[in-house]
C-alpha positions, 0 to 999 in steps of 0.5 A: 810154500804157497805155489799160487804166487810163484812166477816161473819163466823159461827161455832158450839162450843160444850159448852154453850154460857158463856163458849164459850165467856170465851174461845174466850176472856179469852183464846184467847192467847191459840187458836189464831194461831201463825206465820206471817199470824196471828200475828200483829208483827210477828218478835216480836211474843207475845200473844193476850190478851183481857182486859175485859169490854168496853174500854178494849184493845185487845193487842198482848203482846210483853213484858209479864212483862209490858203488852206492845205490839201492840194494835189491838183495843178497846172493844166496847161491852162486854156482856158475853155469848151473844155478843162481839164487838171490833175494829180491826186494822192492823199494816199497817193501817193509822190513822182513818182506823179501822175495827170492829169485832162482835161476837154473841154467841147463844145457840143451844141445848147444843152447841153454835152457834158463828157468827163472822162478820168483817166489816168496811173495806171501811175505809181501803185504797185499797192499804194497805198490809192487803188487799193483792191486793183484794177488794170487794167480793174476799176480803171478802171471803179471810178474811172469810177464815182467820177467819174460820181457826182461829175459827177451833182452837177456837172450838178445844180449847173449846172442850178440 
């Protein structure tokens, strides 16, 4: 795996690992930001939701009554309080293009160190809009800043 286009972001959350995992997965619709920078289908809006367990979906729900929307990816690892791994696809990805997000939850005193790694970008063609014209370290830095912005919102939600 190429380490050049891997974004890694770490933050401390003022709750235990089990609670941090629950906020990340069960309350993702509350902390994930809205607006075109963060939505997979900005014109339809919607809210993100995890279906718990391996094989569950991460979906941006556009039709709350039916649960229909854009499937961002599937859960690959579901270890409450410890680890979460899920596929992550943008709307403009071609078939076979997918990335992977791993989130680790580690106790640090009364807080949790949350480490998020977004990898697999080598499968996404350089010309895709998701890359915004960037490749290599510049691209990894851009994706890291995007996730850092989201994790600030998660940290605020967990500390409510």
